[in-house]
C-alpha positions as CSV (number, residue, x, y, z in Angstrom):
1,X,68.7,118.8,326.9
2,X,70.1,118.5,329.6
3,X,67.6,116.7,331.0
4,X,67.4,114.4,328.4
5,X,71.4,113.6,328.1
6,X,71.7,113.7,331.7
7,X,69.0,110.6,332.0
8,X,70.5,108.7,329.8
9,X,74.1,108.2,331.4
10,X,72.2,107.4,334.3
11,X,70.5,104.6,332.7
12,X,72.7,103.3,330.4
13,X,71.7,99.4,330.2
14,X,68.2,100.6,329.7
15,X,68.6,103.2,326.7
16,X,72.1,100.6,325.2
17,X,69.0,98.0,324.3
18,X,66.7,100.4,322.9
19,X,69.9,101.6,320.6
20,X,70.4,98.4,319.6
21,X,67.0,97.0,319.1
22,X,66.7,100.9,316.6
23,X,70.3,99.6,314.9
24,X,69.2,96.2,314.2
25,X,65.5,97.7,312.5
26,X,67.2,100.7,310.9
27,X,69.9,97.8,309.4
28,X,67.3,95.9,308.2
29,X,65.3,99.0,306.7
30,X,68.5,99.7,304.8
31,X,69.9,96.6,303.8
32,X,66.6,95.8,302.1
33,X,66.2,99.1,300.4
34,X,69.8,98.3,298.9
35,X,68.2,95.0,297.9
36,X,65.3,96.3,296.2
37,X,66.8,98.9,294.6
38,X,69.7,96.7,293.5
39,X,67.6,94.4,291.9
40,X,65.0,97.2,290.4
41,X,68.1,99.0,288.5
42,X,69.4,95.1,287.1
43,X,65.9,94.3,286.2
44,X,66.4,96.7,283.7
45,X,69.8,99.2,283.7
46,X,69.7,98.9,279.5
47,X,66.7,100.8,279.4
48,X,67.5,103.0,282.1
49,X,70.8,103.9,281.3
50,X,69.2,105.1,277.7
51,X,68.8,109.0,277.4
52,X,65.5,108.5,275.5
53,X,62.6,110.2,278.1
54,X,59.6,107.9,275.4
55,X,59.4,105.2,273.4
56,X,56.9,104.4,270.0
57,X,55.9,100.9,270.8
58,X,52.8,98.6,268.9
59,X,50.1,99.8,270.5
60,X,48.9,96.3,271.8
61,X,51.8,95.2,273.4
62,X,51.3,96.5,276.4
63,X,54.4,98.9,276.6
64,X,56.4,95.6,276.7
65,X,59.2,95.6,274.0
66,X,59.2,91.9,273.3
67,X,55.7,92.6,272.6
68,X,56.1,95.3,270.0
69,X,56.9,95.2,266.1
70,X,57.0,98.4,264.4
71,X,57.4,98.6,260.3
72,X,61.0,101.0,259.7
73,X,58.7,102.7,258.1
74,X,57.4,104.5,260.3
75,X,60.7,105.5,262.3
76,X,61.7,107.9,258.6
77,X,58.1,109.3,259.8
78,X,58.8,109.9,264.1
79,X,62.6,111.5,262.4
80,X,60.5,113.2,260.0
81,X,58.2,114.8,263.0
82,X,60.9,115.4,266.2
83,X,63.8,115.6,263.4
84,X,66.1,113.1,262.8
85,X,68.5,113.1,266.0
86,X,66.3,112.5,268.5
87,X,64.9,109.3,266.9
88,X,66.8,106.2,267.1
89,X,65.2,102.7,266.2
90,X,65.7,100.3,268.7
91,X,64.6,96.2,268.9
92,X,64.7,93.8,271.4
93,X,64.3,90.4,271.8
94,X,65.7,87.4,274.6
95,X,66.8,84.4,273.8
96,X,69.1,81.4,275.0
97,X,72.9,81.2,273.0
98,X,76.0,78.7,273.9
99,X,80.2,79.7,273.9
100,X,81.3,77.9,270.9
101,X,83.1,75.0,271.9
102,X,81.6,74.8,275.4
103,X,78.4,72.5,276.6
104,X,76.8,75.3,278.6
105,X,73.7,77.8,277.9
106,X,73.3,81.4,279.3
107,X,69.9,83.3,278.8
108,X,70.4,87.0,277.7
109,X,68.7,89.9,275.9
110,X,69.6,90.1,272.5
111,X,69.6,94.7,272.2
112,X,69.8,96.0,268.4
113,X,70.2,99.8,267.9
114,X,72.4,101.9,265.7
115,X,76.0,101.8,266.4
116,X,77.1,105.5,266.3
117,X,73.8,106.6,267.7
118,X,73.2,107.2,271.7
119,X,71.6,104.4,273.0
120,X,75.2,102.9,272.5
121,X,76.5,102.5,275.4
122,X,80.6,103.4,276.4
123,X,83.0,100.6,275.5
124,X,84.6,99.5,278.8
125,X,87.0,96.4,277.5
126,X,87.9,95.9,273.9
127,X,86.4,98.0,270.6
128,X,83.0,99.5,269.7
129,X,81.2,98.0,266.6
130,X,79.9,99.8,263.9
131,X,77.2,99.3,260.9
132,X,79.5,97.6,259.0
133,X,80.9,95.3,261.4
134,X,79.3,92.3,260.6
135,X,78.7,89.4,263.2
136,X,79.9,91.7,266.3
137,X,78.8,92.6,269.5
138,X,79.5,93.8,272.5
139,X,78.3,91.8,276.1
140,X,77.7,93.1,279.1
141,X,80.6,92.5,281.8
142,X,78.8,90.0,283.7
143,X,79.1,87.1,280.7
144,X,82.9,87.1,281.7
145,X,81.7,84.9,285.0
146,X,81.0,82.6,282.3
147,X,84.2,82.1,280.6
148,X,83.1,84.7,277.6
149,X,86.3,87.4,276.3
150,X,87.1,89.3,273.3
151,X,87.4,86.9,271.0
152,X,84.7,83.9,271.9
153,X,82.7,83.3,269.5
154,X,78.4,83.7,270.3
155,X,76.3,80.7,268.7
156,X,72.4,82.2,268.9
157,X,70.4,79.4,270.2
158,X,67.5,79.8,268.1
159,X,68.2,80.7,265.0
160,X,71.8,78.7,264.8
161,X,73.9,82.7,264.0
162,X,77.5,83.6,265.1
163,X,78.7,86.5,266.8
164,X,82.4,87.2,267.2
165,X,82.4,89.4,270.7
166,X,84.8,92.5,270.3
167,X,84.0,94.4,273.3
168,X,82.0,94.3,277.2
169,X,80.2,97.1,278.3
170,X,79.5,97.5,282.1
171,X,75.7,97.3,283.8
172,X,74.2,96.7,280.5
173,X,71.0,94.1,281.8
174,X,67.5,93.2,281.1
175,X,65.0,91.6,283.5
176,X,67.9,90.3,284.8
177,X,69.8,88.8,282.5
178,X,72.8,90.1,280.4
179,X,72.9,92.2,277.7
180,X,74.6,91.6,274.0
181,X,74.4,94.4,271.7
182,X,74.2,94.1,267.6
183,X,74.3,96.5,265.4
184,X,71.4,97.1,263.0
185,X,72.5,95.2,259.7
186,X,73.2,91.5,262.2
187,X,69.1,92.2,263.2
188,X,67.8,92.3,260.6
189,X,70.1,88.6,259.7
190,X,68.4,87.2,262.8
191,X,64.8,88.6,261.7
192,X,65.4,86.8,258.3
193,X,66.7,83.5,259.6
194,X,64.0,83.3,262.1
195,X,61.2,84.6,260.1
196,X,62.8,81.7,257.6
197,X,62.5,79.3,260.3
198,X,58.9,79.7,261.2
199,X,57.7,79.7,257.0
200,X,56.6,83.4,257.1
201,X,57.6,85.1,253.8
202,X,59.5,87.9,252.7
203,X,57.0,90.6,253.6
204,X,57.2,89.7,257.6
205,X,61.2,90.4,257.8
206,X,59.5,95.0,257.2
207,X,58.4,95.3,260.8
208,X,62.2,94.5,261.9
209,X,62.0,96.9,265.5
210,X,60.6,97.2,268.6
211,X,60.5,100.4,269.9
212,X,61.8,104.1,268.9
213,X,63.8,105.6,271.7
214,X,62.6,109.8,271.3
215,X,64.6,112.5,273.3
216,X,62.0,115.3,273.2
217,X,59.3,116.9,275.3
218,X,55.8,117.2,276.1
219,X,54.1,119.5,273.6
220,X,56.5,117.2,270.5
221,X,55.3,114.1,272.3
222,X,52.2,115.3,272.3
223,X,52.2,116.1,268.5
224,X,53.4,112.8,267.6
225,X,50.6,111.3,268.9
226,X,48.0,112.8,267.3
227,X,49.9,112.2,264.1
228,X,50.1,108.2,264.7
229,X,47.2,107.2,265.6
230,X,48.6,103.3,265.8
231,X,50.7,103.6,267.6
232,X,51.4,104.3,271.5
233,X,53.7,106.2,272.8
234,X,55.0,105.4,276.5
235,X,57.3,107.1,278.6
236,X,60.5,105.5,280.3
237,X,59.3,104.6,283.9
238,X,56.2,103.1,281.7
239,X,58.8,100.5,279.4
240,X,61.2,99.8,282.9
241,X,57.9,98.5,285.1
242,X,56.2,96.7,282.1
243,X,59.6,94.6,281.8
244,X,58.2,91.2,282.6
245,X,58.3,90.3,286.4
246,X,59.7,94.1,287.6
247,X,56.7,95.3,289.5
248,X,55.8,92.2,291.6
249,X,59.1,92.2,292.5
250,X,59.1,95.9,293.2
251,X,56.1,95.3,295.2
252,X,56.5,92.3,297.7
253,X,60.0,94.5,298.0
254,X,58.4,97.4,299.3
255,X,55.8,96.3,301.0
256,X,58.8,94.7,303.1
257,X,59.7,97.6,303.8
258,X,56.2,99.2,304.3
259,X,55.9,96.8,307.1
260,X,59.2,96.7,308.2
261,X,58.3,100.7,309.1
262,X,55.0,100.5,310.4
263,X,56.5,97.9,312.9
264,X,59.5,101.0,314.3
265,X,56.5,102.6,314.7
266,X,55.3,99.7,316.9
267,X,58.0,98.9,318.4
268,X,59.6,102.3,319.2
269,X,56.5,103.6,320.6
270,X,56.1,100.7,323.6
271,X,59.4,101.2,324.6
272,X,59.3,104.5,325.2
273,X,55.6,104.1,326.4
274,X,56.4,101.3,329.4
275,X,59.6,102.9,330.0
276,X,57.6,107.0,330.5
277,X,54.8,105.7,332.4
278,X,57.5,104.1,334.7
279,X,59.6,107.9,335.1
280,X,55.7,108.6,335.4
281,X,56.3,109.7,339.2
282,X,59.4,111.8,337.8
283,X,56.8,113.9,335.3
284,X,55.0,114.3,338.4
285,X,57.6,115.9,340.8
286,X,58.9,117.9,338.3
287,X,56.2,119.2,337.0
288,X,55.0,120.6,340.8
289,X,58.4,122.7,341.1
290,X,57.3,125.0,337.8
291,X,58.6,122.3,334.8
292,X,56.7,122.7,332.2
293,X,55.7,119.8,329.7
294,X,56.6,121.3,326.7
295,X,60.3,120.8,328.3
296,X,59.4,117.3,329.3
297,X,58.1,116.5,325.7
298,X,61.4,118.4,324.5
299,X,63.4,115.6,326.2
300,X,61.6,112.7,326.0
301,X,62.2,114.2,321.4
302,X,65.5,114.4,322.3
303,X,66.7,111.4,323.6
304,X,64.0,109.8,320.3
305,X,66.3,111.8,318.3
306,X,69.8,110.7,319.7
307,X,69.4,107.2,319.5
308,X,67.9,107.8,315.9
309,X,70.9,109.2,314.6
310,X,73.9,107.7,316.2
311,X,71.5,103.6,315.1
312,X,71.8,105.2,311.4
313,X,75.0,106.3,311.7
314,X,76.5,102.9,313.1
315,X,73.7,100.8,310.4
316,X,74.7,103.0,307.4
317,X,78.6,102.1,308.8
318,X,77.5,98.3,308.8
319,X,75.4,98.4,305.9
320,X,78.4,100.0,303.3
321,X,80.8,97.4,305.5
322,X,78.7,94.4,304.1
323,X,78.0,95.7,300.9
324,X,81.8,95.5,300.4
325,X,81.0,91.4,301.0
326,X,79.0,91.2,298.9
327,X,79.2,88.4,295.6
328,X,79.6,90.5,292.9
329,X,76.7,88.8,291.1
330,X,74.5,90.3,293.8
331,X,72.1,92.9,292.7
332,X,72.8,95.5,296.0
333,X,72.7,99.7,295.6
334,X,72.5,102.2,298.1
335,X,72.7,105.6,296.9
336,X,73.6,109.2,298.8
337,X,70.3,110.1,298.0
338,X,68.5,107.3,298.9
339,X,70.8,106.5,301.6
340,X,68.8,110.2,302.6
341,X,66.3,110.1,302.0
342,X,65.3,105.9,303.9
343,X,67.6,108.0,306.4
344,X,65.2,110.5,306.6
345,X,62.4,108.7,307.2
346,X,63.3,106.3,310.1
347,X,63.9,109.3,311.9
348,X,60.8,110.8,311.6
349,X,59.0,107.4,312.1
350,X,61.1,107.8,315.2
351,X,59.4,110.9,316.3
352,X,56.1,109.4,315.3
353,X,57.2,106.3,317.6
354,X,57.3,109.1,320.7
355,X,54.5,110.7,320.2
356,X,52.7,108.5,322.7
357,X,54.8,108.6,325.2
358,X,54.7,112.5,324.7
359,X,50.5,112.4,325.3
360,X,51.8,110.9,328.4
361,X,54.0,113.2,329.2
362,X,50.8,115.8,328.9
363,X,48.5,114.1,330.6
364,X,50.7,113.4,334.0
365,X,49.0,115.1,337.0
366,X,51.0,116.6,339.2
367,X,48.8,116.5,342.7
368,X,47.9,113.0,341.7
369,X,51.9,111.6,341.3
370,X,53.0,113.6,344.5
371,X,50.2,111.8,346.5
372,X,50.9,108.3,345.5
373,X,55.1,109.2,345.6
374,X,54.5,110.2,349.2
375,X,52.3,108.1,350.2
């Protein structure tokens, strides 16, 4: 430790340059990770916030809520199997709405749940809706930016139905669009209206729910799957991954983060390897006077560790400072758990980058180094 710190104090400029490069790489890794997590949450916040463990969907729906259609009779069958308190109906539809009297249009997702059930989110402003609140809805707080407030009248472009905003909920989005929560009565009215516009018969209105949310353990899910062969039971993670664009978006960002880690390994390995070559004579002399190779390896590893930790600390402060300045519409999420995992991975990557230098140190011949020094 004495040798590592003394050398860093002696060659301040050299190690300051390396620390700056590590800081920039660490900052980029943390920032892109925060963007990836923020986009993932913004894409599936409403589903992720639900306390459901699984969802019952139509078998041919490819795990997508917007493709699934179930008869309401399936809801009662599911409730009898695992308990009514563990089952909730869930309906999802993407549409375009306008604010009555305004010219702008807004793409939203309609989600219908039982107002008194465990799928309904908490109200952050205004008052909650009930099963008897006909024509009243809860909307995501992001819609305030579009001029929508409590008492505003929202018009569905597809059906022409109007709803009054009774309150706001926080962090509720689906496929990057704000969510509007309806009660089951308003959902049935919407389905009947859409069926009438399409010229469908009255029987089509029975297939009015998209999925059934479950709170069930593995054994209950297996029993339910065996009893209901015409449906498919998917986990929450599967349902989230099936949201349009989710896998593609996260796949691209994950690939970027992976390449950043790979680039970090190469950059740090090359820098420390060059420094090690420059000091090969000194290392040889130290070996000749009895310094163990393990001590020299520990010295290089400690230098890399100190540079990594100090760079990460500054990077974290920079990321948090920039996070506070980001606009509210920009999704960014970097929880403590994600932050610790990312920092831990970066430290491991840094130590891996030092392996080439460690190998070089182990191959230095003391007599050869002395011979070249005295020559």
